[in-house]
N, C-alpha and C positions, 0 to 999 in steps of 0.2 A: 449464381454460384460464384463464390470468391476463390481465387487461387492463392498459392503461397506468396506471390509478390504483393497481392492486395492485402493479405493478412499482415505481411511484414510492414508495409507502408502504413497501414491503419494502426498497427501495434506500436510502431515507433512514434506516431503522432500522439496516441493516447498515453503512452508511457511518459512522454515529455510533458503533456498537459497535467498529469497527476503527480509525477515525481520530480519534474523539473529537468534541467539540462545537464545534470550531473553526468560526468563521463562514464561510459560503460566500457569495461575492458573487452576489447574485441581482438585480442591477439590470436595467433594461430591455434593455440591450445584451447582457449575458452570461447572463441568466436562462434563456433557451431552451437554451443550451449546457449549463448546469449541470443542467437538467432531463433532457437527453439522457444525460449522464454518470450521473446518479442512477438512471435507469431501466435503461439498458443495462449499465453496468459493475456497479453495486451491486445493483440489483434483478434483473439477469440473470446475468451471469457469476459474481459473488461469491456468489449465492444458489443456484446449481445444486447438485444432489446429486453425489456422485462423488468430490469432493476436500474435505478438511476445510480450515478457515480457515488453519491453520498452513501447510499445503502451498501454498495459494493465495498467502499472504503471501511465502513464499520464492520462488515462481515470479515474482511481481510484482517483487521486488527484482532478480532475474536479468534480467527483461525491461527494466526501467528502466536497469539498468547497461549492457546490450547496446546500447540505443538512445542512451546518453549523456545520459539525463535525470537528471543529478546533483541538480538542484534538487528532485526528487521523492523522492530516497532518504530524506531525513530524516523526512518524515511517514509514509512506508511502513515505515521502521524502527520508529518508534513503534507503528504499527499491528501490525507483526509481534510486537513485545514484548507488546502488549495481547492478541494472539491466542494467546499461550502459547509463542512461539518464544523460545529462549534466545539470549543473546549468542553462545555457542559455535556454535549452529546457523547464526546469521547469518554468523559468521566463515567457517565451512566452506562455506556457500553462495557467499559472495563469492570464496573461494579457488578453488572449482570453476568459478565464472563467469570468473575471470581466464584460465583455460586456453582457454576457448571464445569469450570475448568480447573479450579483450585486456587486457593489464596496465595501460595507462593508465586505461581505463574502470573497471576493478576498483579501482585505486588511489584514484580519486576517490570511488567508492562507499564504500570502506573509511573514508576520511576523514570523510565525511558520517555514516555509520553510527556511527563511533566517538564523534563529538560527541554524538549522540543517546543512545547507551548510557551515556555518562558523565553526561549530564544526568539521565537517568531513574534511574540508580543514586544520584545525589545527592539526588533528590527523594523517595527512599524507595519508589520503584516497584519 
């Protein structure tokens, strides 16, 4: 059985592996929120057995698109690429998502993902 400290440590490691070392605001007001996210999302959901990181990355892009969280598409597109997802797999996921989540939501996700894929291709990634 894992405790909160284990979840936090594992979550921080997985978050950095997927999203990179971008700073996370841990000031007095948002620190507890970021700790919750690190433990539950990264130390819990992203660390569970049963699905590989590539699959989790594609599911996450779908969920973010479905909920209209376009501002989160860019970092999670980078995370998907870091997790071994190809640009074509991202494209196919967003095309599939368009049918079930709506064309406007998928169109916005495509625009955000396309910017990141172009940036990453230009940086030699």
